[in-house]
ZADO-1210 file (C-alpha; in nm, 4 decimals, padded with zeros to 6 digits):
<atoms>
<atom x="-00.0032" y="-00.0157" z="-00.0102" code="MET" pos="1"/>
<atom x="00.1322" y="00.3274" z="-00.1013" code="ALA" pos="2"/>
<atom x="00.2192" y="00.5995" z="00.1649" code="PHE" pos="3"/>
<atom x="00.0230" y="00.9362" z="00.1196" code="THR" pos="4"/>
<atom x="00.1237" y="01.2342" z="00.3405" code="PRO" pos="5"/>
<atom x="-00.1352" y="01.3813" z="00.5466" code="SER" pos="6"/>
<atom x="-00.3311" y="01.7174" z="00.5034" code="LYS" pos="7"/>
<atom x="-00.1818" y="01.8181" z="00.8254" code="ASP" pos="8"/>
<atom x="00.1750" y="01.7564" z="00.6988" code="TYR" pos="9"/>
<atom x="00.1288" y="01.9976" z="00.4130" code="LYS" pos="10"/>
<atom x="-00.0499" y="02.2598" z="00.6258" code="ARG" pos="11"/>
<atom x="00.2504" y="02.2518" z="00.8605" code="ARG" pos="12"/>
<atom x="00.4827" y="02.2905" z="00.5731" code="GLU" pos="13"/>
<atom x="00.2720" y="02.5839" z="00.4321" code="ARG" pos="14"/>
<atom x="00.2749" y="02.7656" z="00.7677" code="GLU" pos="15"/>
<atom x="00.6371" y="02.7171" z="00.8000" code="GLN" pos="16"/>
<atom x="00.6958" y="02.8727" z="00.4572" code="ARG" pos="17"/>
<atom x="00.4962" y="03.1574" z="00.5695" code="LYS" pos="18"/>
<atom x="00.6791" y="03.2053" z="00.9037" code="ARG" pos="19"/>
<atom x="01.0218" y="03.1958" z="00.7095" code="ASP" pos="20"/>
<atom x="00.8874" y="03.4559" z="00.4601" code="LYS" pos="21"/>
<atom x="00.7662" y="03.7012" z="00.7383" code="LYS" pos="22"/>
<atom x="01.1146" y="03.6335" z="00.9334" code="PHE" pos="23"/>
<atom x="01.3133" y="03.7228" z="00.6109" code="ALA" pos="24"/>
<atom x="01.0919" y="04.0426" z="00.5476" code="ALA" pos="25"/>
<atom x="01.1314" y="04.1531" z="00.9364" code="ASP" pos="26"/>
<atom x="01.5035" y="04.1111" z="00.9162" code="GLU" pos="27"/>
<atom x="01.5261" y="04.3181" z="00.5756" code="ALA" pos="28"/>
<atom x="01.3142" y="04.5737" z="00.7317" code="LYS" pos="29"/>
<atom x="01.5348" y="04.5828" z="01.0329" code="ALA" pos="30"/>
<atom x="01.8340" y="04.6069" z="00.8137" code="GLU" pos="31"/>
<atom x="01.6919" y="04.9014" z="00.6218" code="LYS" pos="32"/>
<atom x="01.6307" y="05.0959" z="00.9327" code="LEU" pos="33"/>
<atom x="01.9619" y="05.0287" z="01.0535" code="ARG" pos="34"/>
<atom x="02.1287" y="05.1506" z="00.7643" code="LEU" pos="35"/>
<atom x="01.9033" y="05.4553" z="00.7456" code="ALA" pos="36"/>
<atom x="01.9995" y="05.5326" z="01.1093" code="GLU" pos="37"/>
<atom x="02.3635" y="05.4984" z="01.0279" code="GLU" pos="38"/>
<atom x="02.3500" y="05.7173" z="00.7280" code="GLU" pos="39"/>
<atom x="02.1758" y="05.9946" z="00.9395" code="ALA" pos="40"/>
<atom x="02.4487" y="05.9868" z="01.2078" code="ALA" pos="41"/>
<atom x="02.7009" y="06.0213" z="00.9400" code="LYS" pos="42"/>
<atom x="02.5334" y="06.3062" z="00.7872" code="LEU" pos="43"/>
<atom x="02.4942" y="06.4910" z="01.1291" code="LYS" pos="44"/>
<atom x="02.8648" y="06.4254" z="01.2165" code="ALA" pos="45"/>
<atom x="02.9737" y="06.5729" z="00.8763" code="GLU" pos="46"/>
<atom x="02.7411" y="06.8628" z="00.9477" code="ALA" pos="47"/>
<atom x="02.8966" y="06.9424" z="01.2655" code="GLU" pos="48"/>
<atom x="03.2462" y="06.8987" z="01.1283" code="ALA" pos="49"/>
<atom x="03.1708" y="07.1473" z="00.8644" code="GLU" pos="50"/>
<atom x="03.0261" y="07.3836" z="01.1358" code="GLU" pos="51"/>
<atom x="03.3698" y="07.3616" z="01.3009" code="GLU" pos="52"/>
<atom x="03.5725" y="07.4629" z="01.0269" code="SER" pos="53"/>
</atoms>
C-alpha cells in the first residue's frame, strides 16, 4: 500500500514557509532601518564637522 502524506503535514509545511517569509521580511526591514540610522548619524557628524571649520 502506498504512503500518502496527510493534509496536516502539508498545512504545517505551508505555515512554516509563511513564517520563514515573514522572518526574512522583518530582517530586511530591520536592516534597512539600521542603514538609514547609520546614514543619518554620518550626515549629522559631517554637518557638525563643517560647522567647526
